[in-house]
C-alpha positions in Angstrom: 0.2 -0.1 0.0 2.9 2.3 1.1 4.5 2.2 -2.5 1.0 2.3 -4.2 0.3 5.4 -2.4 4.0 6.8 -3.0 3.7 5.7 -7.0 0.5 8.4 -6.9 2.0 11.0 -5.1 5.1 11.3 -7.8 2.3 10.9 -10.4 0.9 14.0 -9.0 3.5 15.7 -8.4 4.7 15.1 -12.4 0.9 15.7 -13.3 1.6 19.6 -11.6 5.4 20.2 -12.9 3.6 19.0 -16.3 1.0 21.6 -15.6 3.0 24.3 -15.2 5.4 22.9 -18.0 3.0 23.0 -20.6 0.8 26.1 -19.3 4.3 28.0 -19.2 5.4 26.5 -22.9 1.7 27.2 -24.4 2.0 31.1 -23.1 5.4 31.6 -24.8 4.2 29.9 -28.2 0.8 31.2 -28.6 -0.6 33.1 -26.3 2.1 36.0 -24.9 0.8 39.1 -24.3 1.8 41.5 -27.3 1.4 45.0 -28.2 -0.9 46.6 -30.6 -2.6 43.3 -30.2 -3.7 44.1 -26.3 -4.7 47.6 -25.8 -5.5 50.0 -22.7 -9.3 48.9 -24.4 -9.1 45.2 -24.7 -5.9 43.8 -22.4 -7.9 43.6 -19.1 -11.0 40.6 -21.0 -7.9 38.9 -22.8 -6.0 39.3 -19.8 -6.9 39.5 -16.1 -9.6 36.9 -15.8 -7.5 34.3 -17.0 -4.6 35.3 -15.0 -6.7 35.3 -11.5 -8.0 31.8 -13.4 -4.2 30.7 -13.6 -3.7 32.1 -9.8 -6.4 30.3 -7.6 -5.6 27.4 -9.4 -1.7 27.4 -8.8 -2.6 28.6 -5.2 -3.7 25.2 -4.7 -1.4 23.3 -6.5 1.7 24.3 -5.7 1.8 23.9 -1.8 0.6 20.1 -3.2 3.9 19.8 -4.8 5.9 21.0 -2.4 5.0 19.0 -0.2 5.2 15.5 -1.9 8.6 16.6 -2.8 9.3 16.9 0.8 8.1 13.3 0.7 9.7 12.2 -2.1 13.4 13.8 -1.2 12.8 11.7 2.6 11.7 8.4 0.6 14.6 9.1 -2.4 17.5 10.3 0.4 19.7 7.1 0.4 19.4 6.7 -3.3 21.3 8.6 -6.3 18.4 10.1 -7.1 17.7 12.1 -3.6 19.0 15.6 -5.9 16.0 15.0 -8.1 12.9 16.1 -5.9 15.5 18.9 -3.9 15.9 20.6 -7.9 12.3 20.2 -8.0 11.3 22.1 -5.1 14.5 24.7 -5.1 12.7 25.4 -9.1 8.6 25.1 -7.5 10.2 27.8 -4.5 12.2 29.9 -6.7 9.8 30.0 -9.6 7.0 31.1 -6.9 9.0 33.7 -5.0 9.3 35.3 -9.0 5.3 34.7 -8.9 4.8 36.4 -5.7 7.9 39.0 -6.2 7.2 40.0 -9.7 4.6 38.9 -11.3 1.7 39.9 -8.5 2.5 43.5 -8.6 2.5 43.7 -12.1 -1.2 41.4 -12.3 -2.8 43.8 -9.1 -2.0 47.1 -11.6 -3.8 45.4 -14.6 -6.8 44.4 -12.7 -6.7 48.0 -11.7 -7.3 48.6 -15.3 -4.6 50.5 -16.8 -5.3 53.4 -19.5 -2.1 55.0 -20.2 -0.7 52.9 -23.0 3.1 53.0 -22.4 2.1 52.1 -18.9 0.3 48.8 -20.4 3.4 48.4 -22.2 5.8 48.6 -19.3 3.5 45.8 -17.7 3.3 43.7 -20.4 7.0 44.0 -21.3 7.7 43.3 -17.8 5.2 40.2 -17.1 6.8 38.7 -20.2 10.3 38.7 -19.2 9.8 37.4 -15.6 7.5 34.6 -17.3 10.0 33.7 -19.5 11.9 33.1 -15.9 9.2 31.0 -14.8 9.4 28.7 -18.0 13.2 28.0 -17.4 12.6 26.8 -14.3 9.6 24.8 -15.1 11.2 23.1 -18.2 14.0 22.3 -15.6 11.1 20.4 -12.9 9.8 19.1 -15.5 12.7 17.8 -17.7 14.1 16.8 -13.9 11.8 14.6 -13.2 11.0 13.0 -16.4 14.7 12.1 -16.2 14.0 10.2 -13.0 11.1 8.4 -14.2 13.0 7.2 -17.1 16.0 6.2 -15.0 13.9 4.0 -12.6 11.8 2.5 -15.4 15.8 1.8 -16.7 16.6 0.1 -14.1 13.6 -1.8 -13.6 13.6 -3.0 -17.8 17.3 -3.4 -18.2 18.1 -6.7 -18.6 20.7 -8.2 -15.6 
Protein backbone atom coordinates (compact mmCIF):
# COMPACT_ATOMS: atom_id res chain seq x y z
CA UNK A 1 0.00 0.00 0.00
CA UNK A 2 2.84 2.40 0.86
CA UNK A 3 4.43 1.86 -2.57
CA UNK A 4 1.14 2.56 -4.34
CA UNK A 5 0.61 5.77 -2.33
CA UNK A 6 4.15 6.91 -3.15
CA UNK A 7 3.64 6.17 -6.82
CA UNK A 8 0.35 8.07 -6.76
CA UNK A 9 1.95 11.05 -5.04
CA UNK A 10 4.87 11.06 -7.50
CA UNK A 11 2.36 10.89 -10.35
CA UNK A 12 0.52 13.90 -8.88
CA UNK A 13 3.83 15.76 -8.64
CA UNK A 14 4.62 14.90 -12.26
CA UNK A 15 1.14 16.05 -13.29
CA UNK A 16 1.68 19.37 -11.49
CA UNK A 17 5.11 19.83 -13.06
CA UNK A 18 3.63 18.95 -16.46
CA UNK A 19 0.80 21.45 -16.01
CA UNK A 20 3.34 24.19 -15.25
CA UNK A 21 5.54 23.09 -18.17
CA UNK A 22 2.58 23.03 -20.55
CA UNK A 23 1.09 26.28 -19.33
CA UNK A 24 4.44 28.04 -19.62
CA UNK A 25 5.29 26.83 -23.09
CA UNK A 26 1.72 27.32 -24.32
CA UNK A 27 1.93 30.91 -23.13
CA UNK A 28 5.28 31.41 -24.87
CA UNK A 29 4.30 29.78 -28.14
CA UNK A 30 0.68 30.83 -28.52
CA UNK A 31 -0.45 33.39 -26.02
CA UNK A 32 2.22 35.83 -24.88
CA UNK A 33 0.46 39.15 -24.55
CA UNK A 34 1.69 41.45 -27.27
CA UNK A 35 1.15 44.99 -28.33
CA UNK A 36 -0.62 46.30 -30.39
CA UNK A 37 -3.02 43.33 -30.15
CA UNK A 38 -3.52 44.20 -26.50
CA UNK A 39 -4.27 47.79 -25.73
CA UNK A 40 -5.87 49.76 -22.90
CA UNK A 41 -9.36 49.09 -24.25
CA UNK A 42 -9.12 45.30 -24.59
CA UNK A 43 -6.28 43.89 -22.45
CA UNK A 44 -8.43 43.43 -19.35
CA UNK A 45 -10.84 40.99 -21.03
CA UNK A 46 -8.01 38.99 -22.63
CA UNK A 47 -5.63 38.91 -19.69
CA UNK A 48 -6.98 39.57 -16.20
CA UNK A 49 -9.68 36.84 -15.83
CA UNK A 50 -7.33 34.17 -17.23
CA UNK A 51 -4.51 35.16 -14.88
CA UNK A 52 -6.90 35.24 -11.92
CA UNK A 53 -8.16 31.73 -12.73
CA UNK A 54 -4.59 30.41 -13.08
CA UNK A 55 -3.60 32.04 -9.79
CA UNK A 56 -6.46 30.34 -7.96
CA UNK A 57 -5.58 26.95 -9.43
CA UNK A 58 -1.85 27.17 -8.75
CA UNK A 59 -2.44 28.46 -5.21
CA UNK A 60 -3.78 24.97 -4.45
CA UNK A 61 -1.35 23.01 -6.63
CA UNK A 62 1.96 24.56 -5.52
CA UNK A 63 1.73 23.67 -1.79
CA UNK A 64 0.74 20.13 -2.77
CA UNK A 65 3.75 19.89 -5.08
CA UNK A 66 6.05 21.16 -2.32
CA UNK A 67 4.66 18.64 0.16
CA UNK A 68 5.16 15.76 -2.29
CA UNK A 69 8.72 16.97 -2.98
CA UNK A 70 9.44 16.81 0.76
CA UNK A 71 8.07 13.26 0.91
CA UNK A 72 10.12 12.34 -2.14
CA UNK A 73 13.27 13.82 -0.59
CA UNK A 74 12.75 11.63 2.47
CA UNK A 75 12.08 8.51 0.39
CA UNK A 76 14.97 9.06 -2.04
CA UNK A 77 17.51 10.30 0.52
CA UNK A 78 19.53 7.08 0.56
CA UNK A 79 19.44 6.67 -3.22
CA UNK A 80 21.33 8.29 -6.05
CA UNK A 81 18.16 10.19 -6.91
CA UNK A 82 17.88 12.43 -3.83
CA UNK A 83 18.93 15.42 -5.93
CA UNK A 84 15.81 15.07 -8.12
CA UNK A 85 13.17 16.23 -5.61
CA UNK A 86 15.59 18.84 -4.25
CA UNK A 87 16.03 20.38 -7.71
CA UNK A 88 12.28 20.24 -8.37
CA UNK A 89 11.48 21.81 -4.98
CA UNK A 90 14.05 24.58 -5.46
CA UNK A 91 12.61 25.36 -8.91
CA UNK A 92 9.02 25.38 -7.59
CA UNK A 93 10.03 27.73 -4.78
CA UNK A 94 12.06 29.97 -7.11
CA UNK A 95 9.23 30.18 -9.69
CA UNK A 96 6.76 30.92 -6.89
CA UNK A 97 9.06 33.63 -5.56
CA UNK A 98 9.21 35.24 -8.99
CA UNK A 99 5.43 35.05 -9.15
CA UNK A 100 4.82 36.55 -5.72
CA UNK A 101 7.53 39.20 -5.81
CA UNK A 102 7.61 40.25 -9.46
CA UNK A 103 4.48 39.04 -11.27
CA UNK A 104 1.73 39.61 -8.69
CA UNK A 105 2.34 43.38 -8.49
CA UNK A 106 1.97 43.56 -12.28
CA UNK A 107 -1.18 41.41 -12.15
CA UNK A 108 -2.66 43.75 -9.53
CA UNK A 109 -1.71 46.78 -11.58
CA UNK A 110 -3.36 45.31 -14.67
CA UNK A 111 -6.45 44.28 -12.71
CA UNK A 112 -6.79 47.94 -11.73
CA UNK A 113 -7.59 48.86 -15.34
CA UNK A 114 -4.55 50.60 -16.80
CA UNK A 115 -5.56 53.50 -19.05
CA UNK A 116 -2.15 54.78 -20.15
CA UNK A 117 -0.79 52.92 -23.21
CA UNK A 118 2.83 53.44 -22.14
CA UNK A 119 2.13 52.09 -18.64
CA UNK A 120 0.44 49.05 -20.20
CA UNK A 121 3.39 48.47 -22.54
CA UNK A 122 5.82 48.54 -19.60
CA UNK A 123 3.62 46.22 -17.53
CA UNK A 124 3.27 43.70 -20.35
CA UNK A 125 6.97 43.85 -21.15
CA UNK A 126 7.93 43.14 -17.54
CA UNK A 127 5.31 40.39 -17.24
CA UNK A 128 6.68 38.66 -20.36
CA UNK A 129 10.28 38.99 -19.14
CA UNK A 130 9.52 37.52 -15.73
CA UNK A 131 7.41 34.76 -17.26
CA UNK A 132 10.41 33.67 -19.34
CA UNK A 133 12.30 33.13 -16.07
CA UNK A 134 9.45 30.98 -14.79
CA UNK A 135 9.24 28.98 -18.02
CA UNK A 136 12.94 28.16 -17.68
CA UNK A 137 12.39 26.95 -14.11
CA UNK A 138 9.27 24.97 -15.06
CA UNK A 139 11.26 23.33 -17.86
CA UNK A 140 14.01 22.33 -15.44
CA UNK A 141 11.35 20.84 -13.13
CA UNK A 142 9.86 18.77 -15.93
CA UNK A 143 13.18 17.60 -17.38
CA UNK A 144 14.45 16.64 -13.92
CA UNK A 145 11.37 14.66 -12.98
CA UNK A 146 11.16 13.06 -16.43
CA UNK A 147 14.79 11.99 -16.02
CA UNK A 148 13.88 10.40 -12.67
CA UNK A 149 11.02 8.35 -14.13
CA UNK A 150 13.07 7.34 -17.18
CA UNK A 151 16.05 6.30 -15.05
CA UNK A 152 13.83 4.33 -12.66
CA UNK A 153 12.09 2.63 -15.58
CA UNK A 154 15.45 1.79 -17.13
CA UNK A 155 16.62 0.25 -13.85
CA UNK A 156 13.51 -1.90 -13.77
CA UNK A 157 13.54 -2.91 -17.43
CA UNK A 158 17.25 -3.40 -18.19
CA UNK A 159 18.39 -6.97 -18.61
CA UNK A 160 20.52 -8.35 -15.79
